[in-house]
All heavy atoms as TSV, in Angstrom:
chain	resi	resn	atom	element	x	y	z
A	1	MET	N	N	0.837	-1.161	0.000
A	1	MET	CA	C	0.000	0.000	0.000
A	1	MET	C	C	0.899	1.247	0.000
A	1	MET	O	O	1.828	1.356	0.778
A	1	MET	CB	C	-0.860	-0.032	1.266
A	1	MET	CG	C	-1.768	1.133	1.381
A	1	MET	SD	S	-2.977	0.786	2.643
A	1	MET	CE	C	-2.651	2.113	3.731
A	2	LEU	N	N	0.615	2.141	-0.879
A	2	LEU	CA	C	1.388	3.365	-0.997
A	2	LEU	C	C	0.771	4.464	-0.148
A	2	LEU	O	O	-0.439	4.603	-0.066
A	2	LEU	CB	C	1.449	3.825	-2.447
A	2	LEU	CG	C	2.161	2.878	-3.411
A	2	LEU	CD1	C	2.020	3.387	-4.830
A	2	LEU	CD2	C	3.612	2.758	-3.033
A	3	THR	N	N	1.629	5.228	0.467
A	3	THR	CA	C	1.176	6.356	1.271
A	3	THR	C	C	1.650	7.634	0.610
A	3	THR	O	O	2.801	7.738	0.214
A	3	THR	CB	C	1.750	6.280	2.690
A	3	THR	OG1	O	1.422	5.014	3.242
A	3	THR	CG2	C	1.181	7.378	3.562
A	4	GLN	N	N	0.760	8.572	0.475
A	4	GLN	CA	C	1.117	9.841	-0.143
A	4	GLN	C	C	1.316	10.884	0.946
A	4	GLN	O	O	0.539	10.966	1.882
A	4	GLN	CB	C	0.032	10.290	-1.112
A	4	GLN	CG	C	-0.096	9.361	-2.300
A	4	GLN	CD	C	-1.186	9.838	-3.254
A	4	GLN	OE1	O	-1.916	10.776	-2.963
A	4	GLN	NE2	N	-1.286	9.166	-4.386
A	5	PHE	N	N	2.378	11.666	0.783
A	5	PHE	CA	C	2.671	12.733	1.733
A	5	PHE	C	C	2.492	14.069	1.032
A	5	PHE	O	O	2.866	14.225	-0.127
A	5	PHE	CB	C	4.106	12.630	2.268
A	5	PHE	CG	C	4.336	11.409	3.117
A	5	PHE	CD1	C	4.920	10.289	2.586
A	5	PHE	CD2	C	3.940	11.405	4.437
A	5	PHE	CE1	C	5.129	9.169	3.366
A	5	PHE	CE2	C	4.143	10.290	5.223
A	5	PHE	CZ	C	4.722	9.169	4.689
A	6	ARG	N	N	1.962	15.005	1.732
A	6	ARG	CA	C	1.798	16.346	1.193
A	6	ARG	C	C	2.877	17.226	1.814
A	6	ARG	O	O	3.003	17.305	3.032
A	6	ARG	CB	C	0.416	16.884	1.545
A	6	ARG	CG	C	0.147	18.226	0.951
A	6	ARG	CD	C	-1.264	18.629	1.209
A	6	ARG	NE	N	-1.453	19.977	0.683
A	6	ARG	CZ	C	-2.478	20.722	0.959
A	6	ARG	NH1	N	-3.416	20.273	1.763
A	6	ARG	NH2	N	-2.585	21.915	0.440
A	7	THR	N	N	3.645	17.858	0.962
A	7	THR	CA	C	4.703	18.724	1.464
A	7	THR	C	C	4.249	20.169	1.392
A	7	THR	O	O	3.603	20.585	0.438
A	7	THR	CB	C	5.995	18.555	0.653
A	7	THR	OG1	O	5.711	18.838	-0.713
A	7	THR	CG2	C	6.541	17.142	0.786
A	8	GLU	N	N	4.585	20.905	2.392
A	8	GLU	CA	C	4.225	22.318	2.465
A	8	GLU	C	C	5.486	23.146	2.229
A	8	GLU	O	O	6.560	22.817	2.709
A	8	GLU	CB	C	3.652	22.663	3.847
A	8	GLU	CG	C	2.386	21.907	4.204
A	8	GLU	CD	C	1.177	22.376	3.412
A	8	GLU	OE1	O	1.153	23.548	2.999
A	8	GLU	OE2	O	0.278	21.563	3.210
A	9	THR	N	N	5.349	24.219	1.509
A	9	THR	CA	C	6.465	25.138	1.318
A	9	THR	C	C	6.232	26.357	2.190
A	9	THR	O	O	5.095	26.738	2.474
A	9	THR	CB	C	6.587	25.566	-0.156
A	9	THR	OG1	O	5.355	26.155	-0.564
A	9	THR	CG2	C	6.898	24.373	-1.037
A	10	ALA	N	N	7.318	26.956	2.609
A	10	ALA	CA	C	7.212	28.144	3.456
A	10	ALA	C	C	6.653	29.291	2.641
A	10	ALA	O	O	7.098	29.556	1.527
A	10	ALA	CB	C	8.572	28.496	4.031
A	11	SER	N	N	5.689	29.958	3.202
A	11	SER	CA	C	5.071	31.068	2.473
A	11	SER	C	C	5.945	32.313	2.502
A	11	SER	O	O	6.003	33.051	1.534
A	11	SER	CB	C	3.696	31.373	3.064
A	11	SER	OG	O	3.837	31.724	4.427
A	12	ALA	N	N	6.617	32.539	3.603
A	12	ALA	CA	C	7.477	33.708	3.714
A	12	ALA	C	C	8.929	33.272	3.612
A	12	ALA	O	O	9.352	32.329	4.266
A	12	ALA	CB	C	7.234	34.416	5.037
A	13	SER	N	N	9.698	33.932	2.800
A	13	SER	CA	C	11.105	33.595	2.634
A	13	SER	C	C	11.894	34.203	3.787
A	13	SER	O	O	11.898	35.413	3.976
A	13	SER	CB	C	11.610	34.149	1.301
A	13	SER	OG	O	12.989	33.955	1.198
A	14	SER	N	N	12.545	33.363	4.561
A	14	SER	CA	C	13.344	33.871	5.677
A	14	SER	C	C	14.813	33.727	5.320
A	14	SER	O	O	15.261	32.656	4.910
A	14	SER	CB	C	13.027	33.106	6.962
A	14	SER	OG	O	13.368	31.760	6.806
A	15	SER	N	N	15.528	34.805	5.439
A	15	SER	CA	C	16.954	34.759	5.141
A	15	SER	C	C	17.725	35.040	6.422
A	15	SER	O	O	17.230	35.685	7.344
A	15	SER	CB	C	17.321	35.767	4.050
A	15	SER	OG	O	16.972	37.066	4.467
A	16	ALA	N	N	18.947	34.551	6.448
A	16	ALA	CA	C	19.780	34.715	7.628
A	16	ALA	C	C	20.295	36.141	7.714
A	16	ALA	O	O	20.519	36.812	6.707
A	16	ALA	CB	C	20.940	33.747	7.582
A	17	THR	N	N	20.503	36.571	8.933
A	17	THR	CA	C	21.101	37.893	9.140
A	17	THR	C	C	22.591	37.807	8.839
A	17	THR	O	O	23.152	36.709	8.670
A	17	THR	CB	C	20.890	38.375	10.584
A	17	THR	OG1	O	21.578	37.487	11.461
A	17	THR	CG2	C	19.407	38.432	10.936
A	18	LEU	N	N	23.245	38.919	8.783
A	18	LEU	CA	C	24.672	38.946	8.486
A	18	LEU	C	C	25.471	38.204	9.547
A	18	LEU	O	O	26.389	37.438	9.241
A	18	LEU	CB	C	25.162	40.399	8.378
A	18	LEU	CG	C	26.630	40.585	8.022
A	18	LEU	CD1	C	26.928	39.938	6.670
A	18	LEU	CD2	C	26.998	42.048	8.005
A	19	ALA	N	N	25.101	38.363	10.810
A	19	ALA	CA	C	25.810	37.678	11.896
A	19	ALA	C	C	25.625	36.166	11.794
A	19	ALA	O	O	26.564	35.391	12.002
A	19	ALA	CB	C	25.322	38.178	13.247
A	20	GLU	N	N	24.411	35.733	11.462
A	20	GLU	CA	C	24.154	34.292	11.318
A	20	GLU	C	C	24.927	33.724	10.136
A	20	GLU	O	O	25.469	32.617	10.208
A	20	GLU	CB	C	22.652	34.047	11.146
A	20	GLU	CG	C	21.832	34.336	12.383
A	20	GLU	CD	C	20.336	34.248	12.124
A	20	GLU	OE1	O	19.914	34.391	10.972
A	20	GLU	OE2	O	19.615	34.030	13.114
A	21	ALA	N	N	24.987	34.464	9.042
A	21	ALA	CA	C	25.729	34.003	7.870
A	21	ALA	C	C	27.215	33.893	8.164
A	21	ALA	O	O	27.878	32.942	7.739
A	21	ALA	CB	C	25.479	34.948	6.697
A	22	GLU	N	N	27.773	34.862	8.908
A	22	GLU	CA	C	29.191	34.802	9.268
A	22	GLU	C	C	29.480	33.637	10.195
A	22	GLU	O	O	30.502	32.963	10.060
A	22	GLU	CB	C	29.616	36.121	9.915
A	22	GLU	CG	C	29.708	37.276	8.946
A	22	GLU	CD	C	30.017	38.592	9.626
A	22	GLU	OE1	O	30.056	38.627	10.885
A	22	GLU	OE2	O	30.227	39.573	8.907
A	23	THR	N	N	28.584	33.378	11.138
A	23	THR	CA	C	28.754	32.243	12.050
A	23	THR	C	C	28.721	30.936	11.277
A	23	THR	O	O	29.547	30.044	11.498
A	23	THR	CB	C	27.654	32.251	13.129
A	23	THR	OG1	O	27.690	33.496	13.810
A	23	THR	CG2	C	27.843	31.105	14.106
A	24	LEU	N	N	27.786	30.815	10.360
A	24	LEU	CA	C	27.680	29.599	9.553
A	24	LEU	C	C	28.928	29.416	8.692
A	24	LEU	O	O	29.462	28.309	8.590
A	24	LEU	CB	C	26.426	29.655	8.683
A	24	LEU	CG	C	26.190	28.460	7.781
A	24	LEU	CD1	C	26.018	27.189	8.618
A	24	LEU	CD2	C	24.994	28.687	6.902
A	25	ALA	N	N	29.409	30.498	8.100
A	25	ALA	CA	C	30.613	30.408	7.265
A	25	ALA	C	C	31.828	29.995	8.088
A	25	ALA	O	O	32.646	29.188	7.644
A	25	ALA	CB	C	30.863	31.753	6.582
A	26	SER	N	N	31.941	30.503	9.314
A	26	SER	CA	C	33.093	30.132	10.140
A	26	SER	C	C	33.016	28.667	10.564
A	26	SER	O	O	34.038	27.995	10.674
A	26	SER	CB	C	33.188	31.030	11.371
A	26	SER	OG	O	32.107	30.775	12.246
A	27	LEU	N	N	31.820	28.156	10.782
A	27	LEU	CA	C	31.673	26.743	11.134
A	27	LEU	C	C	31.998	25.833	9.948
A	27	LEU	O	O	32.519	24.733	10.127
A	27	LEU	CB	C	30.255	26.458	11.624
A	27	LEU	CG	C	29.887	27.026	12.994
A	27	LEU	CD1	C	28.410	26.807	13.276
A	27	LEU	CD2	C	30.734	26.397	14.071
A	28	MET	N	N	31.705	26.276	8.754
A	28	MET	CA	C	31.972	25.464	7.567
A	28	MET	C	C	33.455	25.413	7.238
A	28	MET	O	O	33.942	24.440	6.684
A	28	MET	CB	C	31.179	25.997	6.376
A	28	MET	CG	C	29.688	25.797	6.527
A	28	MET	SD	S	28.697	26.643	5.303
A	28	MET	CE	C	29.331	26.051	3.781
A	29	VAL	N	N	34.204	26.443	7.590
A	29	VAL	CA	C	35.624	26.519	7.261
A	29	VAL	C	C	36.490	25.934	8.367
A	29	VAL	O	O	37.599	25.482	8.121
A	29	VAL	CB	C	36.009	27.993	6.991
A	29	VAL	CG1	C	37.484	28.144	6.733
A	29	VAL	CG2	C	35.212	28.527	5.822
A	30	GLU	N	N	35.987	25.876	9.568
A	30	GLU	CA	C	36.763	25.435	10.729
A	30	GLU	C	C	37.188	23.971	10.586
A	30	GLU	O	O	36.418	23.125	10.155
A	30	GLU	CB	C	35.906	25.595	11.987
A	30	GLU	CG	C	36.637	25.352	13.274
A	30	GLU	CD	C	35.763	25.681	14.479
A	30	GLU	OE1	O	35.073	26.700	14.421
A	30	GLU	OE2	O	35.774	24.889	15.414
A	31	ASP	N	N	38.442	23.698	10.931
A	31	ASP	CA	C	38.963	22.329	10.868
A	31	ASP	C	C	38.321	21.472	11.949
A	31	ASP	O	O	37.869	21.973	12.967
A	31	ASP	CB	C	40.479	22.319	11.076
A	31	ASP	CG	C	41.207	22.924	9.889
A	31	ASP	OD1	O	40.644	22.924	8.786
A	31	ASP	OD2	O	42.344	23.395	10.085
A	32	GLU	N	N	38.337	20.155	11.698
A	32	GLU	CA	C	37.802	19.227	12.680
A	32	GLU	C	C	38.763	19.102	13.857
A	32	GLU	O	O	39.978	19.185	13.695
A	32	GLU	CB	C	37.594	17.853	12.061
A	32	GLU	CG	C	36.505	17.831	11.020
A	32	GLU	CD	C	36.279	16.442	10.470
A	32	GLU	OE1	O	36.776	15.476	11.073
A	32	GLU	OE2	O	35.618	16.330	9.443
A	33	ALA	N	N	38.209	18.874	15.009
A	33	ALA	CA	C	39.026	18.703	16.204
A	33	ALA	C	C	39.592	17.287	16.236
A	33	ALA	O	O	38.994	16.344	15.723
A	33	ALA	CB	C	38.184	18.946	17.453
A	34	VAL	N	N	40.765	17.138	16.832
A	34	VAL	CA	C	41.372	15.822	16.983
A	34	VAL	C	C	40.605	15.069	18.060
A	34	VAL	O	O	40.428	15.554	19.170
A	34	VAL	CB	C	42.854	15.959	17.371
A	34	VAL	CG1	C	43.462	14.600	17.620
A	34	VAL	CG2	C	43.608	16.705	16.299
A	35	VAL	N	N	40.116	13.889	17.711
A	35	VAL	CA	C	39.322	13.106	18.647
A	35	VAL	C	C	40.187	12.099	19.380
A	35	VAL	O	O	40.036	11.878	20.563
A	35	VAL	CB	C	38.166	12.398	17.908
A	35	VAL	CG1	C	37.371	11.525	18.845
A	35	VAL	CG2	C	37.266	13.427	17.249
A	36	SER	N	N	41.111	11.483	18.669
A	36	SER	CA	C	41.949	10.471	19.303
A	36	SER	C	C	43.372	10.584	18.773
A	36	SER	O	O	43.628	11.246	17.777
A	36	SER	CB	C	41.402	9.072	19.022
A	36	SER	OG	O	41.612	8.751	17.662
A	37	ASP	N	N	44.266	9.901	19.436
A	37	ASP	CA	C	45.653	9.867	19.004
A	37	ASP	C	C	45.961	8.565	18.267
A	37	ASP	O	O	47.075	8.047	18.332
A	37	ASP	CB	C	46.591	10.004	20.208
A	37	ASP	CG	C	46.524	11.393	20.820
A	37	ASP	OD1	O	46.237	12.336	20.069
A	37	ASP	OD2	O	46.750	11.527	22.030
A	38	ALA	N	N	44.986	8.045	17.569
A	38	ALA	CA	C	45.178	6.798	16.841
A	38	ALA	C	C	46.185	7.023	15.713
A	38	ALA	O	O	46.254	8.104	15.133
A	38	ALA	CB	C	43.861	6.315	16.260
A	39	PRO	N	N	46.993	6.012	15.402
A	39	PRO	CA	C	47.967	6.174	14.329
A	39	PRO	C	C	47.265	6.337	12.984
A	39	PRO	O	O	46.212	5.770	12.755
A	39	PRO	CB	C	48.782	4.879	14.371
A	39	PRO	CG	C	47.915	3.906	15.074
A	39	PRO	CD	C	47.052	4.690	16.007
A	40	THR	N	N	47.841	7.135	12.123
A	40	THR	CA	C	47.250	7.349	10.815
A	40	THR	C	C	47.759	6.303	9.838
A	40	THR	O	O	48.828	5.717	10.018
A	40	THR	CB	C	47.592	8.752	10.291
A	40	THR	OG1	O	49.012	8.890	10.286
A	40	THR	CG2	C	46.981	9.827	11.173
A	41	TYR	N	N	46.997	6.080	8.805
A	41	TYR	CA	C	47.337	5.090	7.791
A	41	TYR	C	C	48.459	5.621	6.914
A	41	TYR	O	O	48.338	6.679	6.316
A	41	TYR	CB	C	46.104	4.777	6.954
A	41	TYR	CG	C	46.356	3.843	5.807
A	41	TYR	CD1	C	46.689	2.517	6.046
A	41	TYR	CD2	C	46.275	4.272	4.495
A	41	TYR	CE1	C	46.923	1.652	5.002
A	41	TYR	CE2	C	46.500	3.410	3.441
A	41	TYR	CZ	C	46.825	2.101	3.705
A	41	TYR	OH	O	47.058	1.245	2.667
A	42	LEU	N	N	49.573	4.918	6.860
A	42	LEU	CA	C	50.705	5.300	6.028
A	42	LEU	C	C	51.094	4.126	5.140
A	42	LEU	O	O	51.837	3.236	5.562
A	42	LEU	CB	C	51.907	5.709	6.886
A	42	LEU	CG	C	51.724	6.948	7.760
A	42	LEU	CD1	C	52.914	7.129	8.670
A	42	LEU	CD2	C	51.532	8.157	6.882
A	43	PRO	N	N	50.602	4.079	3.906
A	43	PRO	CA	C	50.948	2.944	3.039
A	43	PRO	C	C	52.433	2.883	2.719
A	43	PRO	O	O	52.962	1.822	2.466
A	43	PRO	CB	C	50.112	3.180	1.782
A	43	PRO	CG	C	49.739	4.610	1.807
A	43	PRO	CD	C	49.723	5.028	3.249
A	44	GLN	N	N	53.136	4.030	2.747
A	44	GLN	CA	C	54.575	4.016	2.461
A	44	GLN	C	C	55.314	3.236	3.542
A	44	GLN	O	O	56.269	2.524	3.255
A	44	GLN	CB	C	55.144	5.432	2.382
A	44	GLN	CG	C	54.549	6.291	1.295
A	44	GLN	CD	C	53.276	6.999	1.719
A	44	GLN	OE1	O	52.830	6.883	2.844
A	44	GLN	NE2	N	52.675	7.733	0.802
A	45	ALA	N	N	54.889	3.354	4.784
A	45	ALA	CA	C	55.546	2.639	5.876
A	45	ALA	C	C	55.352	1.131	5.710
A	45	ALA	O	O	56.277	0.350	5.946
A	45	ALA	CB	C	54.992	3.110	7.219
A	46	GLN	N	N	54.191	0.723	5.285
A	46	GLN	CA	C	53.945	-0.707	5.083
A	46	GLN	C	C	54.805	-1.237	3.946
A	46	GLN	O	O	55.325	-2.345	4.018
A	46	GLN	CB	C	52.473	-0.951	4.784
A	46	GLN	CG	C	51.583	-0.750	5.986
A	46	GLN	CD	C	50.119	-0.992	5.671
A	46	GLN	OE1	O	49.754	-1.248	4.534
A	46	GLN	NE2	N	49.283	-0.907	6.680
A	47	GLY	N	N	54.949	-0.458	2.886
A	47	GLY	CA	C	55.795	-0.879	1.765
A	47	GLY	C	C	57.249	-1.004	2.176
A	47	GLY	O	O	57.943	-1.931	1.775
A	48	LEU	N	N	57.701	-0.073	3.003
A	48	LEU	CA	C	59.084	-0.117	3.474
A	48	LEU	C	C	59.319	-1.337	4.362
A	48	LEU	O	O	60.335	-2.020	4.239
A	48	LEU	CB	C	59.431	1.165	4.232
A	48	LEU	CG	C	60.861	1.289	4.735
A	48	LEU	CD1	C	61.846	1.282	3.572
A	48	LEU	CD2	C	61.030	2.549	5.548
A	49	LEU	N	N	58.357	-1.636	5.234
A	49	LEU	CA	C	58.482	-2.826	6.081
A	49	LEU	C	C	58.459	-4.109	5.250
A	49	LEU	O	O	59.227	-5.040	5.513
A	49	LEU	CB	C	57.355	-2.852	7.116
A	49	LEU	CG	C	57.456	-1.818	8.238
A	49	LEU	CD1	C	56.188	-1.861	9.090
A	49	LEU	CD2	C	58.677	-2.072	9.083
A	50	LEU	N	N	57.626	-4.149	4.243
A	50	LEU	CA	C	57.559	-5.322	3.371
A	50	LEU	C	C	58.867	-5.499	2.610
A	50	LEU	O	O	59.398	-6.616	2.523
A	50	LEU	CB	C	56.380	-5.193	2.406
A	50	LEU	CG	C	56.193	-6.320	1.412
A	50	LEU	CD1	C	55.899	-7.631	2.149
A	50	LEU	CD2	C	55.083	-6.000	0.442
A	51	LEU	N	N	59.409	-4.416	2.080
A	51	LEU	CA	C	60.670	-4.491	1.350
A	51	LEU	C	C	61.806	-4.951	2.253
A	51	LEU	O	O	62.615	-5.803	1.877
A	51	LEU	CB	C	61.001	-3.121	0.738
A	51	LEU	CG	C	62.308	-3.033	-0.041
A	51	LEU	CD1	C	62.258	-3.940	-1.251
A	51	LEU	CD2	C	62.575	-1.605	-0.447
A	52	THR	N	N	61.859	-4.420	3.464
A	52	THR	CA	C	62.899	-4.815	4.418
A	52	THR	C	C	62.780	-6.296	4.764
A	52	THR	O	O	63.776	-7.017	4.818
A	52	THR	CB	C	62.803	-3.966	5.700
A	52	THR	OG1	O	62.864	-2.592	5.328
A	52	THR	CG2	C	63.916	-4.295	6.667
A	53	GLY	N	N	61.567	-6.749	4.983
A	53	GLY	CA	C	61.349	-8.161	5.299
A	53	GLY	C	C	61.734	-9.074	4.152
A	53	GLY	O	O	62.356	-10.120	4.353
A	54	LEU	N	N	61.385	-8.685	2.935
A	54	LEU	CA	C	61.742	-9.503	1.775
A	54	LEU	C	C	63.258	-9.528	1.557
A	54	LEU	O	O	63.814	-10.568	1.193
A	54	LEU	CB	C	61.036	-8.986	0.522
A	54	LEU	CG	C	59.531	-9.236	0.473
A	54	LEU	CD1	C	58.929	-8.569	-0.758
A	54	LEU	CD2	C	59.224	-10.718	0.472
A	55	LEU	N	N	63.912	-8.418	1.775
A	55	LEU	CA	C	65.373	-8.406	1.627
A	55	LEU	C	C	66.052	-9.251	2.699
A	55	LEU	O	O	67.055	-9.916	2.437
A	55	LEU	CB	C	65.900	-6.973	1.678
A	55	LEU	CG	C	65.606	-6.115	0.449
A	55	LEU	CD1	C	66.068	-4.685	0.671
A	55	LEU	CD2	C	66.260	-6.697	-0.787
A	56	ALA	N	N	65.508	-9.252	3.904
A	56	ALA	CA	C	66.101	-10.043	4.983
A	56	ALA	C	C	65.904	-11.540	4.740
A	56	ALA	O	O	66.759	-12.352	5.099
A	56	ALA	CB	C	65.485	-9.645	6.322
A	57	LEU	N	N	64.801	-11.903	4.118
A	57	LEU	CA	C	64.505	-13.321	3.898
A	57	LEU	C	C	64.960	-13.835	2.530
A	57	LEU	O	O	64.838	-15.023	2.251
A	57	LEU	CB	C	62.997	-13.557	4.041
A	57	LEU	CG	C	62.420	-13.277	5.427
A	57	LEU	CD1	C	60.913	-13.422	5.399
A	57	LEU	CD2	C	63.033	-14.200	6.459
A	58	SER	N	N	65.453	-12.963	1.676
A	58	SER	CA	C	65.857	-13.398	0.336
A	58	SER	C	C	67.098	-14.278	0.413
A	58	SER	O	O	67.944	-14.107	1.287
A	58	SER	CB	C	66.127	-12.192	-0.555
A	58	SER	OG	O	67.216	-11.464	-0.065
A	59	PRO	N	N	67.224	-15.225	-0.522
A	59	PRO	CA	C	68.399	-16.111	-0.499
A	59	PRO	C	C	69.661	-15.329	-0.861
A	59	PRO	O	O	69.641	-14.382	-1.637
A	59	PRO	CB	C	68.084	-17.160	-1.562
A	59	PRO	CG	C	67.037	-16.557	-2.421
A	59	PRO	CD	C	66.294	-15.565	-1.585
A	60	LYS	N	N	70.753	-15.750	-0.257
A	60	LYS	CA	C	72.042	-15.092	-0.493
A	60	LYS	C	C	72.631	-15.565	-1.820
A	60	LYS	O	O	72.297	-16.637	-2.319
A	60	LYS	CB	C	73.020	-15.392	0.651
A	60	LYS	CG	C	72.479	-15.063	2.027
A	60	LYS	CD	C	72.192	-13.589	2.157
A	60	LYS	CE	C	71.647	-13.282	3.534
A	60	LYS	NZ	N	70.749	-12.186	3.580
A	61	VAL	N	N	73.534	-14.788	-2.363
A	61	VAL	CA	C	74.199	-15.155	-3.616
A	61	VAL	C	C	75.142	-16.319	-3.328
A	61	VAL	O	O	75.930	-16.265	-2.378
A	61	VAL	CB	C	74.990	-13.944	-4.172
A	61	VAL	CG1	C	75.725	-14.316	-5.449
A	61	VAL	CG2	C	74.051	-12.779	-4.402
A	62	PRO	N	N	75.052	-17.405	-4.104
A	62	PRO	CA	C	75.928	-18.553	-3.835
A	62	PRO	C	C	77.395	-18.207	-4.103
A	62	PRO	O	O	77.718	-17.470	-5.018
A	62	PRO	CB	C	75.433	-19.623	-4.796
A	62	PRO	CG	C	74.666	-18.906	-5.842
A	62	PRO	CD	C	74.163	-17.639	-5.234
A	63	LYS	N	N	78.230	-18.732	-3.235
A	63	LYS	CA	C	79.679	-18.493	-3.387
A	63	LYS	C	C	80.265	-19.567	-4.305
A	63	LYS	O	O	79.773	-20.686	-4.385
A	63	LYS	CB	C	80.356	-18.548	-2.025
A	63	LYS	CG	C	79.909	-17.472	-1.085
A	63	LYS	CD	C	80.615	-17.579	0.257
A	63	LYS	CE	C	80.128	-16.512	1.202
A	63	LYS	NZ	N	80.741	-16.638	2.515
A	64	ALA	N	N	81.338	-19.209	-4.975
A	64	ALA	CA	C	82.031	-20.165	-5.835
A	64	ALA	C	C	82.690	-21.216	-4.953
A	64	ALA	O	O	83.252	-20.887	-3.911
A	64	ALA	CB	C	83.065	-19.453	-6.689
A	65	PRO	N	N	82.635	-22.487	-5.373
A	65	PRO	CA	C	83.269	-23.537	-4.558
A	65	PRO	C	C	84.785	-23.372	-4.537
A	65	PRO	O	O	85.401	-22.966	-5.512
A	65	PRO	CB	C	82.857	-24.835	-5.265
A	65	PRO	CG	C	82.500	-24.446	-6.634
A	65	PRO	CD	C	82.011	-23.021	-6.571
A	66	LYS	N	N	85.350	-23.675	-3.388
A	66	LYS	CA	C	86.806	-23.569	-3.253
A	66	LYS	C	C	87.459	-24.754	-3.965
A	66	LYS	O	O	86.951	-25.878	-3.930
A	66	LYS	CB	C	87.200	-23.601	-1.767
A	66	LYS	CG	C	86.711	-22.402	-1.013
A	66	LYS	CD	C	87.147	-22.482	0.439
A	66	LYS	CE	C	86.611	-21.312	1.239
A	66	LYS	NZ	N	87.002	-21.411	2.651
A	67	GLU	N	N	88.586	-24.451	-4.597
A	67	GLU	CA	C	89.291	-25.529	-5.296
A	67	GLU	C	C	90.148	-26.287	-4.304
A	67	GLU	O	O	90.806	-25.690	-3.454
A	67	GLU	CB	C	90.152	-24.961	-6.422
A	67	GLU	CG	C	89.343	-24.363	-7.528
A	67	GLU	CD	C	90.237	-23.891	-8.679
A	67	GLU	OE1	O	91.372	-24.395	-8.793
A	67	GLU	OE2	O	89.790	-23.020	-9.410
A	68	LYS	N	N	90.116	-27.604	-4.408
A	68	LYS	CA	C	90.941	-28.435	-3.536
A	68	LYS	C	C	92.347	-28.540	-4.116
A	68	LYS	O	O	92.520	-28.635	-5.335
A	68	LYS	CB	C	90.339	-29.829	-3.416
A	68	LYS	CG	C	88.985	-29.812	-2.725
A	68	LYS	CD	C	88.432	-31.213	-2.603
A	68	LYS	CE	C	87.078	-31.179	-1.937
A	68	LYS	NZ	N	86.493	-32.512	-1.819
A	69	PRO	N	N	93.364	-28.516	-3.274
A	69	PRO	CA	C	94.736	-28.651	-3.806
A	69	PRO	C	C	94.954	-30.050	-4.379
A	69	PRO	O	O	94.457	-31.050	-3.875
A	69	PRO	CB	C	95.612	-28.403	-2.583
A	69	PRO	CG	C	94.721	-28.578	-1.393
A	69	PRO	CD	C	93.325	-28.356	-1.855
A	70	ALA	N	N	95.697	-30.091	-5.468
A	70	ALA	CA	C	95.997	-31.364	-6.123
A	70	ALA	C	C	97.024	-32.138	-5.334
A	70	ALA	O	O	97.992	-31.587	-4.832
A	70	ALA	CB	C	96.502	-31.125	-7.544
A	71	ARG	N	N	96.913	-33.446	-5.258
A	71	ARG	CA	C	97.870	-34.273	-4.516
A	71	ARG	C	C	98.810	-34.943	-5.431
A	71	ARG	O	O	98.786	-35.403	-6.410
A	71	ARG	CB	C	97.166	-35.343	-3.689
A	71	ARG	CG	C	96.410	-34.751	-2.575
A	71	ARG	CD	C	95.909	-35.867	-1.711
A	71	ARG	NE	N	94.832	-35.364	-0.891
A	71	ARG	CZ	C	94.242	-36.073	-0.003
A	71	ARG	NH1	N	94.582	-37.309	0.200
A	71	ARG	NH2	N	93.315	-35.569	0.708
């Protein structure tokens, strides 16, 4: 079953005063406050840790075998 709603429009146009407009503008421009000291996401740090781990676990270059003296 569908319900129909009737919307009313304001008959008188109300505009903000200069002080209200300035207050609203200052709230829109103001930076957000810091809520927590949680660490921020840094993908570069993860890449550096991954690279370091891969270099530490990578196989070493094989050394040439030593020649045995002839008898």
